[in-house]
C-alpha positions as a Markdown table, in Angstrom:
| # | Residue | x | y | z |
|---|---|---|---|---|
| 1 | Met | -5.7 | -19.2 | 9.9 |
| 2 | Val | -8.7 | -17.7 | 11.4 |
| 3 | Asp | -9.9 | -14.8 | 9.3 |
| 4 | Ile | -13.0 | -12.5 | 10.1 |
| 5 | Glu | -15.6 | -15.1 | 10.3 |
| 6 | Gly | -13.5 | -16.2 | 13.2 |
| 7 | Val | -14.2 | -13.4 | 15.6 |
| 8 | Pro | -16.2 | -14.9 | 18.6 |
| 9 | Asp | -19.4 | -14.3 | 19.7 |
| 10 | Val | -18.6 | -13.2 | 23.5 |
| 11 | Asn | -21.4 | -13.3 | 26.6 |
| 12 | Gly | -23.8 | -13.5 | 23.9 |
| 13 | Val | -22.8 | -9.9 | 22.5 |
| 14 | Asn | -23.9 | -9.7 | 19.1 |
| 15 | Gly | -25.6 | -6.6 | 16.6 |
| 16 | Pro | -23.6 | -3.7 | 15.8 |
| 17 | Ala | -20.7 | -4.3 | 18.3 |
| 18 | His | -20.4 | -7.9 | 16.6 |
| 19 | Asp | -20.3 | -6.9 | 12.9 |
| 20 | Met | -17.7 | -4.0 | 13.8 |
| 21 | Ala | -15.5 | -6.8 | 15.3 |
| 22 | Arg | -15.5 | -9.1 | 12.6 |
| 23 | Arg | -15.1 | -5.6 | 10.1 |
| 24 | Trp | -12.1 | -4.3 | 12.8 |
| 25 | Phe | -9.6 | -7.6 | 14.1 |
| 26 | Arg | -8.4 | -10.8 | 12.7 |
| 27 | Cys | -7.1 | -13.9 | 14.4 |
| 28 | Phe | -4.2 | -15.8 | 12.7 |
| 29 | Ala | -4.3 | -18.7 | 15.8 |
| 30 | Arg | -6.9 | -19.2 | 17.6 |
| 31 | Gln | -5.7 | -20.0 | 21.3 |
| 32 | Pro | -9.2 | -21.7 | 23.2 |
| 33 | Ala | -7.2 | -21.6 | 26.3 |
| 34 | Ala | -5.8 | -18.6 | 26.2 |
| 35 | Ser | -6.2 | -16.1 | 29.6 |
| 36 | Leu | -5.9 | -12.8 | 27.6 |
| 37 | Arg | -6.1 | -11.5 | 24.4 |
| 38 | Leu | -3.0 | -9.0 | 23.0 |
| 39 | Val | -4.0 | -6.7 | 20.1 |
| 40 | Cys | -1.4 | -5.5 | 17.5 |
| 41 | Phe | -2.2 | -2.4 | 15.7 |
| 42 | Pro | 0.2 | -1.7 | 12.4 |
| 43 | His | 2.3 | 0.8 | 11.1 |
| 44 | Ala | 1.4 | 3.8 | 9.5 |
| 45 | Gly | 1.4 | 2.0 | 5.5 |
| 46 | Gly | 1.0 | -1.6 | 7.1 |
| 47 | Ala | -1.9 | -4.1 | 7.4 |
| 48 | Ala | -2.6 | -6.7 | 9.7 |
| 49 | Ser | -0.7 | -9.1 | 7.6 |
| 50 | Phe | 2.5 | -7.6 | 9.1 |
| 51 | Phe | 1.7 | -9.3 | 12.5 |
| 52 | Phe | 1.2 | -12.6 | 11.2 |
| 53 | Pro | 4.5 | -14.0 | 12.0 |
| 54 | Trp | 3.2 | -13.2 | 15.7 |
| 55 | Ala | 0.6 | -16.2 | 15.8 |
| 56 | Lys | 2.9 | -18.7 | 17.3 |
| 57 | Pro | 6.0 | -17.7 | 18.8 |
| 58 | Phe | 3.9 | -17.0 | 22.3 |
| 59 | Ser | 2.1 | -19.7 | 24.5 |
| 60 | Pro | -1.4 | -20.8 | 24.5 |
| 61 | Ser | -2.3 | -18.6 | 27.1 |
| 62 | Val | -1.9 | -15.6 | 24.5 |
| 63 | Glu | -3.9 | -15.1 | 21.7 |
| 64 | Val | -2.6 | -12.5 | 19.1 |
| 65 | Trp | -4.9 | -10.4 | 17.1 |
| 66 | Ala | -4.6 | -7.8 | 14.6 |
| 67 | Ile | -6.5 | -4.7 | 13.5 |
| 68 | Arg | -7.5 | -4.4 | 10.2 |
| 69 | Tyr | -7.5 | -0.8 | 8.9 |
| 70 | Pro | -9.8 | -0.2 | 6.5 |
| 71 | Gly | -8.6 | 0.7 | 2.9 |
| 72 | Arg | -6.3 | -1.6 | 2.3 |
| 73 | Glu | -5.9 | -5.8 | 2.0 |
| 74 | Asp | -9.0 | -7.6 | 2.5 |
| 75 | Arg | -11.2 | -4.0 | 3.0 |
| 76 | Pro | -10.2 | -2.2 | -0.1 |
| 77 | Ala | -13.0 | -0.8 | -1.1 |
| 78 | Glu | -14.0 | 0.6 | 2.2 |
| 79 | Glu | -13.5 | 4.2 | 2.6 |
| 80 | Pro | -10.9 | 5.2 | 5.3 |
| 81 | Leu | -11.6 | 6.7 | 8.2 |
| 82 | Ala | -10.9 | 10.6 | 8.4 |
| 83 | Gly | -8.4 | 10.6 | 11.6 |
| 84 | Ile | -7.3 | 8.4 | 14.1 |
| 85 | Glu | -9.5 | 9.3 | 17.1 |
| 86 | Ala | -12.4 | 8.2 | 14.0 |
| 87 | Met | -10.5 | 4.7 | 14.2 |
| 88 | Ala | -10.1 | 4.5 | 18.0 |
| 89 | Gly | -13.5 | 5.2 | 18.6 |
| 90 | Glu | -14.7 | 2.1 | 16.4 |
| 91 | Ile | -12.0 | -0.2 | 17.4 |
| 92 | Ala | -12.8 | 0.7 | 21.6 |
| 93 | His | -16.4 | -0.1 | 20.8 |
| 94 | Ala | -15.8 | -3.2 | 18.4 |
| 95 | Leu | -13.1 | -4.8 | 21.6 |
| 96 | Thr | -16.3 | -4.8 | 23.8 |
| 97 | Val | -16.3 | -8.3 | 21.9 |
| 98 | Leu | -13.2 | -9.9 | 23.0 |
| 99 | Ala | -13.4 | -8.1 | 26.4 |
| 100 | Asp | -14.5 | -11.0 | 27.9 |
| 101 | Arg | -10.8 | -11.7 | 28.7 |
| 102 | Pro | -7.7 | -9.1 | 29.7 |
| 103 | Ile | -6.9 | -7.3 | 26.6 |
| 104 | Val | -3.1 | -5.7 | 26.0 |
| 105 | Leu | -2.7 | -3.1 | 23.3 |
| 106 | Phe | 0.2 | -3.3 | 21.1 |
| 107 | Gly | 1.4 | -0.6 | 18.7 |
| 108 | His | 4.0 | 0.1 | 16.3 |
| 109 | Ser | 5.1 | 3.7 | 15.0 |
| 110 | Met | 1.3 | 5.3 | 13.8 |
| 111 | Gly | -0.8 | 1.9 | 15.7 |
| 112 | Ala | 0.7 | 2.9 | 19.1 |
| 113 | Leu | -1.2 | 6.2 | 18.6 |
| 114 | Val | -4.0 | 4.1 | 17.5 |
| 115 | Ala | -3.8 | 2.1 | 20.4 |
| 116 | Phe | -3.4 | 4.9 | 22.8 |
| 117 | Glu | -6.6 | 6.8 | 21.9 |
| 118 | Thr | -8.1 | 3.3 | 21.6 |
| 119 | Ala | -7.4 | 3.1 | 25.2 |
| 120 | Arg | -8.5 | 6.1 | 26.4 |
| 121 | His | -11.8 | 5.2 | 24.8 |
| 122 | Arg | -11.8 | 1.7 | 26.7 |
| 123 | Asp | -11.6 | 4.4 | 30.3 |
| 124 | Arg | -14.6 | 5.5 | 29.3 |
| 125 | Leu | -16.7 | 2.5 | 28.1 |
| 126 | Ala | -18.5 | 0.1 | 30.2 |
| 127 | Gly | -18.8 | -3.7 | 28.6 |
| 128 | Gly | -16.0 | -6.1 | 29.7 |
| 129 | Ala | -12.8 | -5.6 | 31.2 |
| 130 | Pro | -10.7 | -2.3 | 30.3 |
| 131 | Val | -7.2 | -2.1 | 28.6 |
| 132 | Thr | -4.7 | -3.9 | 31.1 |
| 133 | Arg | -1.4 | -2.9 | 29.6 |
| 134 | Leu | -0.2 | -0.5 | 26.3 |
| 135 | Ile | 2.6 | -1.4 | 24.8 |
| 136 | Ala | 3.7 | 1.1 | 22.2 |
| 137 | Ser | 7.2 | 0.7 | 20.0 |
| 138 | Ser | 8.9 | 2.8 | 17.9 |
| 139 | Ser | 6.5 | 6.0 | 18.1 |
| 140 | Pro | 6.7 | 9.7 | 19.3 |
| 141 | Ala | 4.9 | 10.2 | 22.7 |
| 142 | Pro | 1.7 | 12.4 | 21.8 |
| 143 | Ile | 3.4 | 15.7 | 23.5 |
| 144 | Ser | 6.6 | 15.3 | 22.1 |
| 145 | Thr | 7.7 | 17.4 | 19.6 |
| 146 | Gly | 8.6 | 14.6 | 16.9 |
| 147 | Leu | 5.0 | 13.8 | 16.4 |
| 148 | Ala | 4.7 | 17.7 | 15.7 |
| 149 | Arg | 6.8 | 17.5 | 12.3 |
| 150 | Thr | 4.4 | 17.6 | 9.3 |
| 151 | Arg | 5.4 | 14.5 | 7.1 |
| 152 | Gly | 5.6 | 14.8 | 3.4 |
| 153 | Thr | 2.8 | 13.3 | 1.6 |
| 154 | Asp | 4.4 | 14.1 | -2.1 |
| 155 | Asp | 5.4 | 10.8 | -4.1 |
| 156 | Ala | 9.2 | 11.8 | -3.5 |
| 157 | Ser | 8.9 | 11.9 | 0.2 |
| 158 | Leu | 7.1 | 8.2 | 0.7 |
| 159 | Arg | 9.9 | 6.6 | -1.6 |
| 160 | Arg | 12.8 | 8.2 | 0.5 |
| 161 | Asp | 10.6 | 7.5 | 4.0 |
| 162 | Leu | 10.0 | 3.8 | 2.6 |
| 163 | Arg | 13.8 | 3.4 | 1.8 |
| 164 | Gln | 15.1 | 4.5 | 4.7 |
| 165 | Gly | 12.2 | 2.8 | 7.2 |
| 166 | Gly | 13.4 | 0.2 | 6.0 |
| 167 | Gly | 9.9 | -2.1 | 6.4 |
| 168 | Thr | 9.2 | -2.6 | 2.7 |
| 169 | Ser | 10.7 | -5.1 | 0.9 |
| 170 | Asp | 12.6 | -4.1 | -2.7 |
| 171 | Ala | 10.1 | -6.5 | -4.1 |
| 172 | Val | 7.8 | -4.1 | -3.2 |
| 173 | Leu | 9.6 | -1.0 | -3.8 |
| 174 | Asp | 10.8 | -2.2 | -7.3 |
| 175 | His | 7.2 | -3.0 | -8.4 |
| 176 | Pro | 5.1 | -0.4 | -10.2 |
| 177 | Glu | 2.2 | -1.1 | -9.4 |
| 178 | Leu | 2.4 | -2.3 | -6.3 |
| 179 | Leu | 4.4 | 0.6 | -5.1 |
| 180 | Glu | 1.6 | 2.9 | -6.3 |
| 181 | Ile | -0.6 | 1.0 | -3.8 |
| 182 | Val | 1.6 | 1.5 | -0.6 |
| 183 | Leu | 2.2 | 5.1 | -1.6 |
| 184 | Glu | -1.6 | 5.7 | -1.4 |
| 185 | Thr | -2.3 | 4.0 | 1.5 |
| 186 | Leu | 0.7 | 5.8 | 3.5 |
| 187 | Arg | 0.0 | 8.9 | 1.7 |
| 188 | Ala | -3.3 | 8.2 | 3.8 |
| 189 | Asp | -1.7 | 7.8 | 7.1 |
| 190 | Tyr | 0.9 | 10.1 | 6.9 |
| 191 | Arg | -2.3 | 12.8 | 7.0 |
| 192 | Arg | -3.8 | 11.2 | 9.8 |
| 193 | Leu | -1.0 | 11.8 | 11.6 |
| 194 | Asn | -0.1 | 15.2 | 10.3 |
| 195 | Gly | -3.7 | 16.0 | 11.3 |
| 196 | Tyr | -3.4 | 14.1 | 14.8 |
| 197 | Arg | -4.3 | 16.7 | 17.4 |
| 198 | Pro | -4.1 | 15.0 | 21.2 |
| 199 | Leu | -6.0 | 16.9 | 23.7 |
| 200 | Pro | -3.5 | 18.5 | 26.5 |
| 201 | Gly | -2.7 | 16.1 | 29.3 |
| 202 | Ala | -4.4 | 13.3 | 27.4 |
| 203 | Thr | -3.5 | 10.4 | 29.9 |
| 204 | Thr | -4.5 | 6.6 | 29.7 |
| 205 | Gly | -5.1 | 4.1 | 33.0 |
| 206 | Ala | -3.6 | 1.3 | 31.7 |
| 207 | Pro | 0.0 | 0.8 | 32.2 |
| 208 | Ile | 2.4 | 1.9 | 29.4 |
| 209 | Thr | 5.4 | 0.0 | 28.3 |
| 210 | Val | 7.6 | 1.7 | 25.7 |
| 211 | Ile | 10.1 | -0.6 | 23.1 |
| 212 | Gly | 12.5 | 1.3 | 20.6 |
| 213 | Gly | 15.5 | 0.3 | 18.0 |
| 214 | Ser | 18.6 | 2.4 | 19.3 |
| 215 | Asp | 19.3 | 3.0 | 15.6 |
| 216 | Asp | 16.2 | 4.4 | 14.4 |
| 217 | Pro | 16.8 | 7.9 | 13.1 |
| 218 | Thr | 12.8 | 9.1 | 13.3 |
| 219 | Val | 12.3 | 8.3 | 17.0 |
| 220 | Asp | 14.5 | 9.2 | 19.7 |
| 221 | Asp | 14.9 | 8.6 | 23.8 |
| 222 | Gly | 13.3 | 11.7 | 24.6 |
| 223 | Asp | 10.3 | 10.5 | 22.3 |
| 224 | Leu | 9.8 | 7.4 | 23.7 |
| 225 | Ala | 10.5 | 8.8 | 27.2 |
| 226 | Ala | 8.1 | 11.1 | 26.8 |
| 227 | Trp | 5.3 | 8.7 | 26.6 |
| 228 | Gln | 5.4 | 8.4 | 30.9 |
| 229 | Ala | 3.3 | 11.3 | 31.0 |
| 230 | His | 0.4 | 10.1 | 29.5 |
| 231 | Thr | -0.4 | 7.2 | 31.5 |
| 232 | Thr | -1.6 | 7.6 | 35.6 |
| 233 | Ser | -0.1 | 3.8 | 36.1 |
| 234 | Thr | 3.5 | 2.6 | 35.9 |
| 235 | Phe | 5.6 | 2.9 | 32.9 |
| 236 | Asp | 8.6 | 1.5 | 31.7 |
| 237 | Arg | 11.2 | 1.7 | 28.3 |
| 238 | His | 13.4 | -1.1 | 26.5 |
| 239 | Ile | 15.4 | -0.7 | 24.0 |
| 240 | Phe | 16.5 | -3.0 | 21.4 |
| 241 | Thr | 19.2 | -3.6 | 18.6 |
| 242 | Gly | 18.1 | -2.2 | 15.1 |
| 243 | Gly | 16.2 | 0.7 | 13.5 |
| 244 | His | 12.3 | 1.6 | 13.3 |
| 245 | Phe | 11.4 | -2.1 | 12.1 |
| 246 | His | 13.5 | -3.7 | 14.6 |
| 247 | Leu | 10.4 | -5.6 | 15.1 |
| 248 | Ala | 11.6 | -7.8 | 12.5 |
| 249 | Asp | 14.6 | -9.0 | 14.1 |
| 250 | Thr | 14.0 | -8.9 | 17.4 |
| 251 | Leu | 10.9 | -10.8 | 17.7 |
| 252 | Pro | 12.0 | -13.6 | 19.9 |
| 253 | Ala | 13.0 | -10.8 | 22.2 |
| 254 | Ile | 10.1 | -8.7 | 21.8 |
| 255 | Val | 7.9 | -12.1 | 22.8 |
| 256 | Ala | 9.6 | -12.6 | 25.9 |
| 257 | Leu | 9.6 | -9.0 | 26.7 |
| 258 | Val | 5.6 | -9.2 | 26.4 |
| 259 | Thr | 5.5 | -12.5 | 27.9 |
| 260 | Arg | 7.2 | -10.8 | 31.2 |
| 261 | Glu | 4.9 | -7.4 | 30.8 |
| 262 | Leu | 2.0 | -9.9 | 30.7 |
| 263 | Ala | 2.6 | -11.6 | 33.4 |
| 264 | Ser | 3.5 | -8.3 | 35.8 |
């Protein structure tokens, strides 16, 4: 495992951007010969470790990185940033350190929205390669009605969503201390989602690929299709068997799809 100390010093980039990258990124398996970097954004209540299983299935040509949101895992003491746009702005600047190679962003659920705003920031920034593709998983598009709904942040609503979503183990749900930590993290992320107000007509120049679960009770096909309005480039959509957290059961198929998309 490569921890935050493994963030490379790319093209002589150092100083604030490099320090920021050390806070935001984690790579679980470095691939020195990689031709591109896949940067993964966790879901609401999630953390970088969610993508640990992704470190080995990809070929050595793909180096997988995960975003480390503040206020969780090994950034517990850091005050979480207020909103999705604020996080995306910092991440976009930090990506300069990794931008000596093409960058593809993969975001699951809330992570898709953070990744989208990050791509938009990168479109406007100088320094290294722009984002070459955005892959949005199990998330309503910014303009969809599914995103506009208000998410309950009381304990009862959060517990219900955790149990219905299927992304949290029973060991955590049945452990009072662990559950309390998860509830506070999810509550903060729901407040970010409730406060997210994308600009009308917001787009990225990166192609967008959208994936979703066939049995997802929170994101329907219309929510996914609406992502097409957010790119000025190409768009495609793929549905896999499963619910909101279909990634856990369909990782080989996801790896195959991502590999095809990265080669296109």
